[in-house]
N, C-alpha and C positions, 0 to 999 in steps of 0.2 A: 585592880584585877576584878573581873566580873565572873561570878559562878552561877550557873543555872541549876536550880534545885527543883526536882520533880515534886509536884503537889499531889499526894496520894488521893486526896478528896476529889480533886478535879478529874483525875484519871478514872476513878470509880464512877463518877457522875457520867462521864463520857461513855464508859462501857455500859452502864445501865441504860442510857438514852439510846445507844446503838442496839442493844438487845430489844428494847421496846419497839424501835423502828423496824427491826427484823421481823417482828411478829405483828406488825400493824397492817391493816388492809383497808381497801375500799371495795364495797360490793355495790353493783348497779343493777337495777331491775325492779322486780315486784317481790313483795315479801308477805308471808302469811299474816303478819301483824296488821296489814292494810285491810284485811277483811274481805268482803264479797263485792263483786260487781253488782250494780243495782238492777240491771235488766237482763244479764246473760244467765239463762236457765238451762240446766242439764236436762237430758231426756227423762230423768226420774223426778223432775220438778224442783229439785234443790238448786240454789244459786251457785254459780261458779265463783270460786275465789279468784283474785287476780292472778295468783300463781297457777291455778288450774287452767285458767283461760289462756295464759301465755303458753302453757304446755300444749294445749289444744291447737293453738296457732302454730307452734313449733313443729308438731308432728302431723298436723292435718287430720283428715279422716279418710276412710276407704272410699267414701262417696264423692261428694262434690267439692271438697276443699283441699287444695294442695298445701303442703307445709309452707309456712311463711315464717321465716326465722330472723327476726330483727336482731336478736342477741348474737347469732352466728355472723350476720352481716357486720354488726358493730365490731366484733372481735376481728374479723377478716380485714375490714377497712382500716383498723387501727392497730395492726401488728407492731408498727413502729411508733409508739406513743411519743418518742422523743422528737418527732417532727412538729409537735405542737408547742408553740412558745409558752402557753399557759402551763403545760406539763413540765417543761424544763424549769420554768420559774418556780413552780411549787416544790420541785425536788431540790433546786438550788437553795431556796429559802430554808427548807428543812435541814439541809446539811450545814448551811451557814450558821444557824443558831440551834444546833442539835440539843443543847441542854435545856431548851424551853419546850415543855410538852405542848403548850398552847400553839406554838409555831407548827409543830408536827400536825396537830389537829386542824389548824387553818389550811395547811397544805393538802391534807387528805380531803377536807371539805371542798377545796377548789378543784381537785381532781375528780371527786364524785359528782359535783355540780356539772362540770363540763362533759363528763362521760354520759351522764343522764340526759343532757341536752342532745348529744350526738345520737343516743338511742331514740329519743322523741322525734328527731328529724327523719328517721328511717320510716316511721309510721306514715302510711298513706303515700309513699313514694312508689308510683306504679312501675318505675324502672327496677327498683330493688325488690319489691314485693308484688308478685304477679296476682292479679285479680282472677276471678272465675266468672262464668256466665251468670251464676246466681248472685255473685257478690263482686261486681266490677271494681269496687273501691276496696283495695286490700287493707285489712285491719282498721277499717273505719266503721265505727258504730256511733255512739254518742260522743266520742272523744274521751270517754271516761278512762278506758284502759291506758291510752296514751298519757293522759294527765297524771296517772298514778306511777309512772316511771320515777323512781327515786334512788337514793343511795344510802348506804350505812357505812360507818367507819368504825374501826376499833384500833386501839393503841395497846401494844403489848399483849395482844390476844384477848383483851377484855372489852 
């Protein structure tokens, strides 16, 4: 006769790993910790941070620049992230070996890297981001803002 005995330690490990996964996230974009753009200067003479510059691009101004919203476009184009093989693979890997925190981190990194690449691809696309008479190349400057698109991950809210 064979009897199956529940291992309390394994169950608690699985519950802990699921709780960490529940509060884990990937953030893609620009962050205050990246500092300031090297050439973008505000009217008061101070430099724009990458976050402020992306906000300026997102909202536009009352004058010559319309809103250009790469993050909104990224979100709209990727509402169904399950369509990406790399996304399905990252999630499947996390679920398959849920007890390993390093696997969850690897999966979050894969998702972050790929979403950051998708955002970078939006920069300079004249179909997605409309230029103006003063600036026919949307969101093109020295390429510095585009190069600063990155991601952050957290596991278990930390």
